[in-house]
N, CA, C and O atoms as CSV, one atom per row, in Angstrom:
chain,resi,resn,atom,element,x,y,z
A,1,MET,N,N,-39.460,65.946,20.759
A,1,MET,CA,C,-39.603,67.196,20.040
A,1,MET,C,C,-40.148,66.881,18.646
A,1,MET,O,O,-39.624,66.014,17.946
A,2,SER,N,N,-41.182,67.579,18.260
A,2,SER,CA,C,-41.790,67.345,16.951
A,2,SER,C,C,-41.001,68.058,15.858
A,2,SER,O,O,-40.163,68.914,16.137
A,3,ALA,N,N,-41.281,67.693,14.617
A,3,ALA,CA,C,-40.624,68.342,13.480
A,3,ALA,C,C,-40.970,69.828,13.443
A,3,ALA,O,O,-40.132,70.659,13.093
A,4,GLU,N,N,-42.196,70.153,13.802
A,4,GLU,CA,C,-42.606,71.563,13.818
A,4,GLU,C,C,-41.859,72.343,14.906
A,4,GLU,O,O,-41.448,73.481,14.678
A,5,ASP,N,N,-41.681,71.740,16.082
A,5,ASP,CA,C,-40.924,72.382,17.156
A,5,ASP,C,C,-39.483,72.639,16.726
A,5,ASP,O,O,-38.927,73.707,16.980
A,6,LEU,N,N,-38.893,71.651,16.076
A,6,LEU,CA,C,-37.516,71.798,15.600
A,6,LEU,C,C,-37.422,72.898,14.552
A,6,LEU,O,O,-36.485,73.696,14.574
A,7,ASP,N,N,-38.378,72.949,13.639
A,7,ASP,CA,C,-38.403,73.986,12.609
A,7,ASP,C,C,-38.549,75.369,13.242
A,7,ASP,O,O,-37.879,76.316,12.828
A,8,ASN,N,N,-39.420,75.489,14.240
A,8,ASN,CA,C,-39.603,76.772,14.937
A,8,ASN,C,C,-38.339,77.186,15.678
A,8,ASN,O,O,-37.986,78.365,15.691
A,9,TYR,N,N,-37.652,76.221,16.296
A,9,TYR,CA,C,-36.396,76.507,16.998
A,9,TYR,C,C,-35.347,77.014,16.016
A,9,TYR,O,O,-34.685,78.015,16.288
A,10,GLU,N,N,-35.187,76.343,14.886
A,10,GLU,CA,C,-34.193,76.748,13.888
A,10,GLU,C,C,-34.511,78.118,13.313
A,10,GLU,O,O,-33.602,78.920,13.097
A,11,THR,N,N,-35.774,78.399,13.063
A,11,THR,CA,C,-36.177,79.702,12.545
A,11,THR,C,C,-35.859,80.805,13.546
A,11,THR,O,O,-35.344,81.858,13.170
A,12,ALA,N,N,-36.161,80.569,14.809
A,12,ALA,CA,C,-35.869,81.558,15.846
A,12,ALA,C,C,-34.360,81.780,15.995
A,12,ALA,O,O,-33.913,82.912,16.183
A,13,ALA,N,N,-33.577,80.699,15.909
A,13,ALA,CA,C,-32.120,80.821,16.026
A,13,ALA,C,C,-31.542,81.601,14.852
A,13,ALA,O,O,-30.646,82.422,15.045
A,14,GLU,N,N,-32.033,81.363,13.647
A,14,GLU,CA,C,-31.556,82.090,12.467
A,14,GLU,C,C,-31.929,83.567,12.542
A,14,GLU,O,O,-31.129,84.421,12.160
A,15,LEU,N,N,-33.110,83.878,13.020
A,15,LEU,CA,C,-33.519,85.274,13.172
A,15,LEU,C,C,-32.658,85.976,14.230
A,15,LEU,O,O,-32.271,87.130,14.045
A,16,ALA,N,N,-32.360,85.294,15.324
A,16,ALA,CA,C,-31.489,85.865,16.358
A,16,ALA,C,C,-30.086,86.111,15.803
A,16,ALA,O,O,-29.454,87.115,16.131
A,17,LEU,N,N,-29.598,85.194,14.962
A,17,LEU,CA,C,-28.283,85.362,14.351
A,17,LEU,C,C,-28.271,86.566,13.417
A,17,LEU,O,O,-27.317,87.343,13.421
A,18,TYR,N,N,-29.320,86.725,12.619
A,18,TYR,CA,C,-29.415,87.892,11.741
A,18,TYR,C,C,-29.426,89.183,12.552
A,18,TYR,O,O,-28.768,90.157,12.184
A,19,ARG,N,N,-30.156,89.192,13.633
A,19,ARG,CA,C,-30.211,90.398,14.469
A,19,ARG,C,C,-28.848,90.709,15.073
A,19,ARG,O,O,-28.457,91.872,15.169
A,20,GLU,N,N,-28.127,89.671,15.479
A,20,GLU,CA,C,-26.779,89.889,16.006
A,20,GLU,C,C,-25.873,90.454,14.910
A,20,GLU,O,O,-25.110,91.388,15.153
A,21,TYR,N,N,-25.960,89.884,13.704
A,21,TYR,CA,C,-25.187,90.378,12.560
A,21,TYR,C,C,-25.484,91.853,12.315
A,21,TYR,O,O,-24.570,92.653,12.120
A,22,ARG,N,N,-26.737,92.199,12.325
A,22,ARG,CA,C,-27.161,93.590,12.107
A,22,ARG,C,C,-26.548,94.515,13.151
A,22,ARG,O,O,-26.196,95.654,12.846
A,23,ASP,N,N,-26.421,94.025,14.382
A,23,ASP,CA,C,-25.870,94.842,15.459
A,23,ASP,C,C,-24.352,94.966,15.396
A,23,ASP,O,O,-23.805,95.994,15.795
A,24,VAL,N,N,-23.655,93.929,14.897
A,24,VAL,CA,C,-22.189,93.938,14.967
A,24,VAL,C,C,-21.494,94.342,13.675
A,24,VAL,O,O,-20.303,94.652,13.714
A,25,ILE,N,N,-22.165,94.354,12.548
A,25,ILE,CA,C,-21.475,94.622,11.279
A,25,ILE,C,C,-20.761,95.971,11.290
A,25,ILE,O,O,-19.714,96.118,10.659
A,26,LYS,N,N,-21.301,96.936,11.981
A,26,LYS,CA,C,-20.685,98.268,12.012
A,26,LYS,C,C,-19.361,98.284,12.773
A,26,LYS,O,O,-18.622,99.267,12.704
A,27,LEU,N,N,-19.057,97.221,13.489
A,27,LEU,CA,C,-17.803,97.133,14.243
A,27,LEU,C,C,-16.647,96.600,13.404
A,27,LEU,O,O,-15.501,96.614,13.853
A,28,PHE,N,N,-16.935,96.125,12.182
A,28,PHE,CA,C,-15.932,95.434,11.389
A,28,PHE,C,C,-15.629,96.139,10.075
A,28,PHE,O,O,-16.422,96.939,9.578
A,29,THR,N,N,-14.453,95.821,9.523
A,29,THR,CA,C,-13.962,96.456,8.308
A,29,THR,C,C,-14.133,95.587,7.075
A,29,THR,O,O,-14.310,96.111,5.975
A,30,TYR,N,N,-14.084,94.262,7.236
A,30,TYR,CA,C,-14.121,93.346,6.088
A,30,TYR,C,C,-15.204,92.290,6.244
A,30,TYR,O,O,-15.546,91.865,7.347
A,31,VAL,N,N,-15.729,91.886,5.091
A,31,VAL,CA,C,-16.618,90.735,4.979
A,31,VAL,C,C,-15.839,89.680,4.205
A,31,VAL,O,O,-15.294,89.967,3.139
A,32,VAL,N,N,-15.783,88.463,4.735
A,32,VAL,CA,C,-15.056,87.373,4.092
A,32,VAL,C,C,-16.019,86.201,3.910
A,32,VAL,O,O,-16.628,85.720,4.865
A,33,GLU,N,N,-16.141,85.754,2.657
A,33,GLU,CA,C,-17.011,84.618,2.356
A,33,GLU,C,C,-16.183,83.466,1.818
A,33,GLU,O,O,-15.334,83.645,0.945
A,34,THR,N,N,-16.441,82.289,2.348
A,34,THR,CA,C,-15.845,81.067,1.814
A,34,THR,C,C,-16.990,80.118,1.468
A,34,THR,O,O,-18.162,80.437,1.671
A,35,GLU,N,N,-16.640,78.979,0.959
A,35,GLU,CA,C,-17.653,77.970,0.639
A,35,GLU,C,C,-18.406,77.515,1.893
A,35,GLU,O,O,-19.584,77.166,1.822
A,36,ARG,N,N,-17.728,77.521,3.029
A,36,ARG,CA,C,-18.300,76.970,4.255
A,36,ARG,C,C,-18.779,77.996,5.265
A,36,ARG,O,O,-19.658,77.693,6.071
A,37,ARG,N,N,-18.225,79.206,5.246
A,37,ARG,CA,C,-18.526,80.168,6.292
A,37,ARG,C,C,-18.592,81.593,5.755
A,37,ARG,O,O,-18.171,81.893,4.637
A,38,PHE,N,N,-19.138,82.448,6.603
A,38,PHE,CA,C,-19.233,83.886,6.373
A,38,PHE,C,C,-18.646,84.544,7.615
A,38,PHE,O,O,-19.033,84.217,8.737
A,39,TYR,N,N,-17.714,85.469,7.415
A,39,TYR,CA,C,-17.019,86.116,8.531
A,39,TYR,C,C,-17.081,87.631,8.391
A,39,TYR,O,O,-17.213,88.168,7.291
A,40,LEU,N,N,-16.984,88.296,9.518
A,40,LEU,CA,C,-16.689,89.716,9.577
A,40,LEU,C,C,-15.341,89.805,10.286
A,40,LEU,O,O,-15.092,89.054,11.229
A,41,ALA,N,N,-14.470,90.709,9.849
A,41,ALA,CA,C,-13.143,90.825,10.468
A,41,ALA,C,C,-12.624,92.246,10.366
A,41,ALA,O,O,-13.057,93.023,9.515
A,42,ASN,N,N,-11.692,92.575,11.246
A,42,ASN,CA,C,-11.058,93.884,11.193
A,42,ASN,C,C,-9.707,93.849,10.503
A,42,ASN,O,O,-9.208,94.890,10.077
A,43,LYS,N,N,-9.105,92.673,10.385
A,43,LYS,CA,C,-7.850,92.539,9.666
A,43,LYS,C,C,-7.877,91.233,8.878
A,43,LYS,O,O,-8.267,90.189,9.400
A,44,VAL,N,N,-7.457,91.305,7.613
A,44,VAL,CA,C,-7.412,90.126,6.747
A,44,VAL,C,C,-6.030,90.048,6.111
A,44,VAL,O,O,-5.562,91.000,5.488
A,45,ASP,N,N,-5.394,88.907,6.279
A,45,ASP,CA,C,-4.107,88.635,5.645
A,45,ASP,C,C,-4.355,87.517,4.638
A,45,ASP,O,O,-4.566,86.367,5.023
A,46,PHE,N,N,-4.331,87.853,3.349
A,46,PHE,CA,C,-4.707,86.939,2.271
A,46,PHE,C,C,-3.461,86.537,1.488
A,46,PHE,O,O,-2.758,87.391,0.949
A,47,ASN,N,N,-3.190,85.232,1.427
A,47,ASN,CA,C,-2.019,84.733,0.717
A,47,ASN,C,C,-2.399,83.606,-0.231
A,47,ASN,O,O,-3.195,82.731,0.109
A,48,VAL,N,N,-1.821,83.641,-1.416
A,48,VAL,CA,C,-1.992,82.555,-2.387
A,48,VAL,C,C,-0.755,81.678,-2.266
A,48,VAL,O,O,0.372,82.157,-2.385
A,49,ARG,N,N,-0.973,80.401,-2.031
A,49,ARG,CA,C,0.128,79.453,-1.854
A,49,ARG,C,C,0.054,78.387,-2.943
A,49,ARG,O,O,-0.980,78.203,-3.584
A,50,SER,N,N,1.156,77.701,-3.134
A,50,SER,CA,C,1.154,76.602,-4.108
A,50,SER,C,C,1.739,75.358,-3.461
A,50,SER,O,O,2.632,75.414,-2.616
A,51,ALA,N,N,1.194,74.242,-3.897
A,51,ALA,CA,C,1.673,72.927,-3.474
A,51,ALA,C,C,1.796,72.106,-4.751
A,51,ALA,O,O,0.815,71.534,-5.228
A,52,GLY,N,N,2.995,72.052,-5.295
A,52,GLY,CA,C,3.156,71.412,-6.598
A,52,GLY,C,C,2.484,72.278,-7.647
A,52,GLY,O,O,2.807,73.458,-7.788
A,53,GLN,N,N,1.557,71.695,-8.376
A,53,GLN,CA,C,0.821,72.453,-9.396
A,53,GLN,C,C,-0.489,73.026,-8.869
A,53,GLN,O,O,-1.168,73.775,-9.571
A,54,ASP,N,N,-0.844,72.678,-7.640
A,54,ASP,CA,C,-2.085,73.167,-7.049
A,54,ASP,C,C,-1.867,74.502,-6.362
A,54,ASP,O,O,-0.804,74.769,-5.802
A,55,VAL,N,N,-2.895,75.332,-6.417
A,55,VAL,CA,C,-2.882,76.635,-5.755
A,55,VAL,C,C,-3.984,76.624,-4.699
A,55,VAL,O,O,-5.090,76.143,-4.946
A,56,TYR,N,N,-3.667,77.159,-3.520
A,56,TYR,CA,C,-4.675,77.264,-2.474
A,56,TYR,C,C,-4.542,78.617,-1.786
A,56,TYR,O,O,-3.551,79.328,-1.957
A,57,PHE,N,N,-5.558,78.951,-1.008
A,57,PHE,CA,C,-5.606,80.230,-0.317
A,57,PHE,C,C,-5.395,80.010,1.177
A,57,PHE,O,O,-5.986,79.111,1.776
A,58,ASP,N,N,-4.556,80.832,1.758
A,58,ASP,CA,C,-4.286,80.824,3.190
A,58,ASP,C,C,-4.689,82.205,3.696
A,58,ASP,O,O,-4.003,83.195,3.440
A,59,VAL,N,N,-5.796,82.261,4.408
A,59,VAL,CA,C,-6.365,83.537,4.850
A,59,VAL,C,C,-6.372,83.554,6.373
A,59,VAL,O,O,-6.867,82.626,7.012
A,60,GLN,N,N,-5.823,84.609,6.943
A,60,GLN,CA,C,-5.831,84.751,8.389
A,60,GLN,C,C,-6.623,86.003,8.762
A,60,GLN,O,O,-6.378,87.095,8.248
A,61,LEU,N,N,-7.569,85.814,9.661
A,61,LEU,CA,C,-8.430,86.903,10.121
A,61,LEU,C,C,-8.108,87.215,11.573
A,61,LEU,O,O,-7.833,86.319,12.371
A,62,THR,N,N,-8.147,88.484,11.898
A,62,THR,CA,C,-7.947,88.921,13.279
A,62,THR,C,C,-9.170,89.723,13.699
A,62,THR,O,O,-9.715,90.509,12.923
A,63,ASP,N,N,-9.588,89.509,14.938
A,63,ASP,CA,C,-10.753,90.202,15.488
A,63,ASP,C,C,-11.965,89.923,14.602
A,63,ASP,O,O,-12.443,90.803,13.886
A,64,ALA,N,N,-12.449,88.694,14.663
A,64,ALA,CA,C,-13.472,88.230,13.726
A,64,ALA,C,C,-14.774,87.849,14.423
A,64,ALA,O,O,-14.826,87.620,15.632
A,65,TRP,N,N,-15.810,87.794,13.610
A,65,TRP,CA,C,-17.134,87.312,14.007
A,65,TRP,C,C,-17.546,86.283,12.966
A,65,TRP,O,O,-17.407,86.527,11.768
A,66,VAL,N,N,-18.050,85.136,13.409
A,66,VAL,CA,C,-18.380,84.022,12.518
A,66,VAL,C,C,-19.895,83.867,12.430
A,66,VAL,O,O,-20.582,83.797,13.449
A,67,TRP,N,N,-20.413,83.813,11.189
A,67,TRP,CA,C,-21.835,83.551,10.982
A,67,TRP,C,C,-22.033,82.041,11.113
A,67,TRP,O,O,-21.784,81.293,10.167
A,68,ASP,N,N,-22.475,81.602,12.271
A,68,ASP,CA,C,-22.716,80.186,12.518
A,68,ASP,C,C,-23.761,80.078,13.612
A,68,ASP,O,O,-23.499,80.396,14.772
A,69,VAL,N,N,-24.931,79.631,13.236
A,69,VAL,CA,C,-26.064,79.610,14.154
A,69,VAL,C,C,-25.818,78.671,15.336
A,69,VAL,O,O,-26.430,78.845,16.390
A,70,TYR,N,N,-24.944,77.692,15.187
A,70,TYR,CA,C,-24.753,76.698,16.241
A,70,TYR,C,C,-23.547,76.972,17.143
A,70,TYR,O,O,-23.293,76.202,18.069
A,71,ARG,N,N,-22.804,78.044,16.894
A,71,ARG,CA,C,-21.671,78.405,17.763
A,71,ARG,C,C,-22.178,79.123,18.998
A,71,ARG,O,O,-23.062,79.975,18.913
A,72,SER,N,N,-21.620,78.779,20.134
A,72,SER,CA,C,-22.023,79.475,21.357
A,72,SER,C,C,-21.355,80.849,21.453
A,72,SER,O,O,-21.929,81.788,22.004
A,73,SER,N,N,-20.146,80.955,20.917
A,73,SER,CA,C,-19.434,82.232,20.907
A,73,SER,C,C,-18.981,82.528,19.478
A,73,SER,O,O,-18.143,81.815,18.926
A,74,ARG,N,N,-19.530,83.568,18.895
A,74,ARG,CA,C,-19.212,83.882,17.500
A,74,ARG,C,C,-18.036,84.847,17.360
A,74,ARG,O,O,-17.493,84.989,16.264
A,75,PHE,N,N,-17.636,85.503,18.427
A,75,PHE,CA,C,-16.482,86.394,18.371
A,75,PHE,C,C,-15.211,85.567,18.563
A,75,PHE,O,O,-15.084,84.807,19.524
A,76,VAL,N,N,-14.268,85.732,17.621
A,76,VAL,CA,C,-13.044,84.938,17.629
A,76,VAL,C,C,-11.858,85.879,17.466
A,76,VAL,O,O,-11.896,86.795,16.644
A,77,LYS,N,N,-10.814,85.657,18.240
A,77,LYS,CA,C,-9.638,86.524,18.172
A,77,LYS,C,C,-8.871,86.311,16.872
A,77,LYS,O,O,-8.476,87.278,16.222
A,78,LYS,N,N,-8.658,85.054,16.488
A,78,LYS,CA,C,-7.929,84.744,15.248
A,78,LYS,C,C,-8.586,83.559,14.556
A,78,LYS,O,O,-9.042,82.613,15.199
A,79,VAL,N,N,-8.625,83.633,13.227
A,79,VAL,CA,C,-9.164,82.553,12.402
A,79,VAL,C,C,-8.181,82.305,11.269
A,79,VAL,O,O,-7.662,83.248,10.672
A,80,ARG,N,N,-7.927,81.041,10.976
A,80,ARG,CA,C,-7.109,80.702,9.809
A,80,ARG,C,C,-7.952,79.841,8.892
A,80,ARG,O,O,-8.528,78.837,9.312
A,81,ILE,N,N,-8.018,80.249,7.626
A,81,ILE,CA,C,-8.770,79.532,6.606
A,81,ILE,C,C,-7.778,79.044,5.560
A,81,ILE,O,O,-7.021,79.838,5.001
A,82,VAL,N,N,-7.779,77.761,5.296
A,82,VAL,CA,C,-6.948,77.183,4.241
A,82,VAL,C,C,-7.898,76.428,3.316
A,82,VAL,O,O,-8.572,75.487,3.737
A,83,THR,N,N,-7.947,76.853,2.043
A,83,THR,CA,C,-8.923,76.260,1.134
A,83,THR,C,C,-8.446,76.305,-0.314
A,83,THR,O,O,-7.686,77.188,-0.710
A,84,PHE,N,N,-8.907,75.343,-1.082
A,84,PHE,CA,C,-8.683,75.333,-2.526
A,84,PHE,C,C,-9.850,76.023,-3.244
A,84,PHE,O,O,-9.780,76.280,-4.446
A,85,LYS,N,N,-10.900,76.313,-2.515
A,85,LYS,CA,C,-12.112,76.921,-3.078
A,85,LYS,C,C,-12.001,78.443,-3.085
A,85,LYS,O,O,-11.058,79.012,-2.534
A,86,ASP,N,N,-12.971,79.088,-3.713
A,86,ASP,CA,C,-12.998,80.546,-3.798
A,86,ASP,C,C,-13.125,81.197,-2.424
A,86,ASP,O,O,-13.788,80.673,-1.528
A,87,VAL,N,N,-12.480,82.341,-2.282
A,87,VAL,CA,C,-12.605,83.182,-1.097
A,87,VAL,C,C,-12.892,84.598,-1.586
A,87,VAL,O,O,-12.186,85.124,-2.446
A,88,ASN,N,N,-13.919,85.197,-1.036
A,88,ASN,CA,C,-14.288,86.557,-1.408
A,88,ASN,C,C,-14.045,87.474,-0.211
A,88,ASN,O,O,-14.566,87.228,0.877
A,89,VAL,N,N,-13.259,88.526,-0.410
A,89,VAL,CA,C,-12.973,89.499,0.644
A,89,VAL,C,C,-13.430,90.861,0.147
A,89,VAL,O,O,-13.027,91.316,-0.924
A,90,GLU,N,N,-14.274,91.501,0.939
A,90,GLU,CA,C,-14.770,92.827,0.580
A,90,GLU,C,C,-14.574,93.770,1.761
A,90,GLU,O,O,-14.754,93.388,2.917
A,91,GLU,N,N,-14.206,94.996,1.451
A,91,GLU,CA,C,-14.118,96.011,2.493
A,91,GLU,C,C,-15.500,96.624,2.670
A,91,GLU,O,O,-16.146,97.020,1.701
A,92,VAL,N,N,-15.935,96.695,3.900
A,92,VAL,CA,C,-17.251,97.256,4.210
A,92,VAL,C,C,-17.161,98.769,4.126
A,92,VAL,O,O,-16.301,99.379,4.761
A,93,GLN,N,N,-18.031,99.367,3.355
A,93,GLN,CA,C,-18.139,100.818,3.288
A,93,GLN,C,C,-19.142,101.229,4.356
A,93,GLN,O,O,-20.343,100.997,4.214
A,94,LYS,N,N,-18.656,101.825,5.399
A,94,LYS,CA,C,-19.509,102.162,6.545
A,94,LYS,C,C,-20.741,102.970,6.148
A,94,LYS,O,O,-21.804,102.816,6.749
A,95,SER,N,N,-20.604,103.821,5.151
A,95,SER,CA,C,-21.747,104.635,4.730
A,95,SER,C,C,-22.769,103.810,3.957
A,95,SER,O,O,-23.916,104.232,3.811
A,96,ASP,N,N,-22.368,102.631,3.459
A,96,ASP,CA,C,-23.288,101.784,2.691
A,96,ASP,C,C,-24.156,100.900,3.572
A,96,ASP,O,O,-25.120,100.305,3.090
A,97,ILE,N,N,-23.832,100.806,4.851
A,97,ILE,CA,C,-24.563,99.904,5.738
A,97,ILE,C,C,-25.869,100.562,6.128
A,97,ILE,O,O,-25.894,101.561,6.848
A,98,ASP,N,N,-26.945,99.987,5.642
A,98,ASP,CA,C,-28.277,100.479,5.971
A,98,ASP,C,C,-29.171,99.272,6.149
A,98,ASP,O,O,-29.913,98.894,5.242
A,99,ILE,N,N,-29.097,98.672,7.320
A,99,ILE,CA,C,-29.866,97.461,7.604
A,99,ILE,C,C,-31.118,97.877,8.359
A,99,ILE,O,O,-31.030,98.583,9.364
A,100,PRO,N,N,-32.286,97.445,7.886
A,100,PRO,CA,C,-33.529,97.849,8.562
A,100,PRO,C,C,-33.620,97.308,9.982
A,100,PRO,O,O,-33.237,96.168,10.244
A,101,ASP,N,N,-34.123,98.119,10.885
A,101,ASP,CA,C,-34.300,97.712,12.284
A,101,ASP,C,C,-35.595,96.949,12.508
A,101,ASP,O,O,-35.823,96.440,13.606
A,102,SER,N,N,-36.432,96.859,11.515
A,102,SER,CA,C,-37.759,96.280,11.700
A,102,SER,C,C,-37.742,94.777,11.905
A,102,SER,O,O,-38.745,94.220,12.353
A,103,LEU,N,N,-36.649,94.098,11.599
A,103,LEU,CA,C,-36.606,92.645,11.789
A,103,LEU,C,C,-36.160,92.273,13.168
A,103,LEU,O,O,-36.070,91.088,13.489
């Protein structure tokens, strides 16, 4: 496989992932971003924990979709995220979703 073939494959996979995201975002209530992943979920349980003087986040998602081009199945029943890094949780405003169909 040439470098160009690999680049074309990755581009096609990323476009397919975007199209899937566009189709499924309306099914979810929350957007969750971490340093490593992007999730859509219908339930988010967000907890701040401490270990000595360190603080970390323990986030549990239910009924989730994972933005990951290399996953064969992106729909996940439960996800647990434990991280010392930032976590951003936003509630999706259904009326704000206006993703163009042209892509």
